[in-house]
N, C-alpha and C positions, 0 to 999 in steps of 0.2 A: 418319579422324572422328570427331568428337567427341560428345559424348549431350547433350542438353536440357541436362543437366546443368553439364558444360565448356565448354560451348557458352563461356560468358564466366568469363574465369577467376579465381580464387578469390586475394579478397584475400589480400595479404600477410600475415605473421603476427606482422607491428609494429603492421596495420590493426585487425588481429584483436580485439588486447591492448588498440589503444586506446578503441576500438568494444565490446568490452562491459563492460569502469572503465565504461567513463563510462556505459551502461545501469543500472551493476547500481548503480550509484551514487543512482541517480533510484528504482529500484524493489529487491522484496525475494519471496518467495513466500510461502504459506502453512504448507509447513513448516515454514521458515523461523520464521516465529509462533508461528508452535506449540510447534516445541523451546525455544525462547526462552521463554514462555510456562511453560510446564511443570516449565521447568527453574532457574526464579528467579531467570532471567538476562535480563529484558528492561529491558533499558534506553534502553527507549520507551517511549512512550505511544501505545495502540492508540487512533485517533477512528473510530469507527462514522457514517458522515456521511451515513448516509439519515435520512428524516425518525423521529421518534417511533415513532410507530407499528406502521410494521417493526421497529424496533427492538425494540421491547417484543414482538411477536413471538416472535420468534429473534436473538439478532445471539453473536458470539464473546463467549467467556468472561474475561470481565479488559478487555474494549473500555468505551468511553466514545464513550456518542452525541453527536453536536456535528457536527449539521449544517456543510455551507459557510457558508448563507447565514447562519447565526450565531457567525462565526469572526468576532471581531471583535479589538483590538489588544487593547482593556482586556480581555476575555476571553481573551484567550492568554499575559497578562501572571499569571495564575495560575500558571506552569508558569516556571521561569527559562530565561532566555536563552539556554541551553545542550540544551536538550530537544530531543529528534528526535521529532516525530509519525511514524508510519505512518497511514495512510489506509486506508480501504476502503470500496466499497456491496456491489451488490448484485451485481456478477460484466462479462464482461469487454459486456456490453452496455451498461451504466451511462457516465457519464464524471463522473459526479460523483467521486470519489477527483480527477478533470482536474480539478475544476475547486476542489476544499478544495486538492489540491496548489498551484496555481498561488496562490491566495487565502494559505494558509498563506508563501506565498515573497516576497506581495508586500509580510505584514507582517513577513520576516525572519527565517519561522524552517525552523531543518533541516525535514525530511518526505523521505521514503518513501510512494512507493500498494505498497500487497498488491496486488499481479496477482493475476487471477482473485475475489478481491471472497466472496463468501458461497458464488458457485458453486462458486471453486474451494474451499472450505472443507469444504464436502458433497461433493466428489467425492473429496476428501483423507480422509473418511470422519470426520475430526473433529466432534466433540461441539458444542451450540451452549446456550446460558441463554438461559433464556424469562423473558420481566416483566423 
């Protein structure tokens, strides 16, 4: 008799590898961003896509405030064409990162979503900047 877990067979190892390789191409997490930032090895631009008033209240150190509605071809041309952007918003309840990632993709930019956003950052116990 199968358990509720195994009643639907697990995916083949090759399918698991393909799925998670693709998933990780689209996202990163708070811990990896924080480690990259504090080690001086940030090979990306961190964008806080929330509104300016929320950014002023608190944001991740080193982040630039750029709401998705302000992402234009002209604005994004300020960075080299091969720049990797990491976007975040309030947390898992917010789709601002999805809108920003879509917009950046439409503009031909490389992008990853930082899963968890501000909520995930706080859950990890990492510091915020204010102002």
